C-alpha positions in Angstrom: -28.5 19.7 12.8 -29.6 18.7 9.3 -30.9 22.2 8.7 -27.6 23.7 9.9 -25.6 21.5 7.5 -28.2 22.0 4.7 -28.7 18.2 4.2 -31.9 16.2 4.1 -32.6 13.9 7.1 -32.9 10.9 4.8 -29.5 11.6 3.2 -27.9 12.0 6.6 -29.3 8.7 7.9 -28.3 6.9 4.7 -24.7 8.3 5.1 -24.7 7.5 8.8 -25.7 3.9 8.3 -23.3 3.2 5.4 -20.5 0.8 5.9 -16.9 2.0 5.8 -15.3 2.1 2.4 -12.5 -0.2 1.4 -10.0 2.7 1.4 -10.9 3.7 5.0 -10.7 0.1 6.1 -7.2 -0.2 4.6 -6.2 3.1 6.3 -7.5 1.7 9.7 -5.5 -1.5 9.3 -2.4 0.5 8.5 -3.0 2.9 11.5 -3.3 -0.2 13.8 0.0 -1.6 12.4 1.7 1.8 13.0 0.3 2.0 16.6 1.3 -1.6 17.3 4.9 -1.0 16.2 5.1 2.2 18.2 3.7 0.6 21.4 5.9 -2.5 21.1 8.9 -0.2 21.0 7.8 1.2 24.4 6.9 4.4 22.5 10.6 5.1 21.5 10.4 4.4 17.7 10.2 7.4 15.4 8.9 7.4 11.9 12.0 5.8 10.4 12.0 2.8 12.7 8.2 2.4 12.3 8.7 2.6 8.5 11.3 -0.2 8.7 8.9 -2.3 10.8 6.1 -1.8 8.2 8.5 -2.6 5.4 9.5 -5.8 7.1 5.7 -6.6 7.2 5.5 -6.0 3.4 3.5 -2.9 3.8 4.5 -0.3 1.2 3.2 3.0 -0.1 2.2 3.2 -3.7 4.8 4.4 -6.0 4.7 8.0 -7.3 3.0 8.3 -10.7 5.4 8.7 -13.6 5.6 11.7 -15.8 3.7 11.7 -19.0 5.7 9.8 -21.7 7.7 11.9 -24.1 8.2 11.6 -27.8 11.9 11.6 -28.6 11.4 12.0 -32.3 11.6 15.5 -33.8 8.5 16.7 -35.5 9.2 18.8 -38.5 6.5 20.4 -40.6 7.1 18.0 -43.5 6.5 15.0 -41.2 2.9 16.0 -40.5 0.3 14.6 -42.8 -2.0 17.1 -44.6 -5.5 17.7 -43.3 -7.8 16.4 -46.0 -11.0 16.6 -44.0 -10.8 20.3 -43.2 -12.9 19.8 -40.1 -15.8 18.1 -42.1 -16.4 15.2 -39.8 -19.6 13.9 -41.4 -19.7 11.0 -43.9 -22.6 10.1 -46.2 -21.7 6.4 -46.5 -19.6 3.8 -44.8 -15.8 3.6 -45.5 -15.8 7.1 -47.0 -13.9 8.9 -44.2 -11.7 7.4 -41.5 -9.8 9.2 -38.7 -7.1 7.8 -36.5 -5.5 8.8 -33.2 -3.4 7.3 -30.4 -3.2 7.8 -26.7 -1.4 6.5 -23.6 -2.9 5.1 -20.4 -1.1 4.6 -17.1 -1.5 1.0 -15.7 0.1 -0.8 -12.7 2.7 -2.2 -15.1 3.6 1.1 -16.8 2.4 3.0 -19.8 0.1 1.4 -22.3 -0.1 2.9 -25.8 -3.3 2.5 -27.9 -4.1 3.5 -31.5 -7.5 3.5 -33.0 -9.1 4.0 -36.5 -12.7 5.3 -36.6 -15.2 5.3 -39.5 -16.9 8.7 -39.4 -20.1 7.4 -40.9 -20.9 4.9 -38.1 -18.7 6.4 -35.5 -17.4 2.9 -34.8 -13.8 1.9 -34.1 -12.9 -0.3 -37.1 -9.3 -1.0 -36.2 -7.1 -0.8 -33.1 -3.7 -1.7 -31.7 -2.0 -1.6 -28.3 1.7 -1.7 -27.3 4.0 -1.1 -24.4 6.1 1.2 -26.6 5.2 4.2 -28.8 6.1 3.2 -32.3 4.8 3.8 -35.8 4.1 0.1 -36.2 1.3 0.4 -33.6 -0.6 2.9 -35.8 0.0 0.9 -39.0 -1.3 -2.2 -37.2 -4.5 -0.4 -36.4 -4.9 0.7 -40.0 -4.3 -2.9 -41.2 -6.9 -4.2 -38.9 -9.4 -1.6 -40.2 -8.6 -2.7 -43.8 -9.0 -6.4 -42.9 -12.3 -5.8 -41.1 -13.9 -3.4 -43.7 -12.2 -4.6 -46.9 -10.3 -2.6 -49.4 -12.2 0.8 -49.8 -12.7 2.1 -53.3 -12.3 5.8 -52.2 -11.3 6.7 -48.7 
């Protein structure tokens, strides 16, 4: 059978003896609850009534993931900072070249926005900031942290 499925015998026995994952255990509990609701109704409940039973037992499906956050501000050409690095991402000494960026991360409580400033010499994050809203203050806070941690640079 292992040859037919193109798997090693040791790999098959390792998989066969493995305990069920947490996800499959949760699915099994949910399936038992659905079956129990269906059987207690003398097999007359459809999906809507079973769903109401599960909801009464505080069992809920996870909410659908939100869309990516939008940026309501208009971005005109004169709002974009000039590219001083011209794709030269190497630095010969610390605090010579810094780059900054921000991103957003989905969490159970909603979107989390994070901004970071990196020193190209050491490739270390020297300043960062997080917020639940996408505002310019988040980026300036990350820059202020970098200045506080690294001191005032003579030429950056």
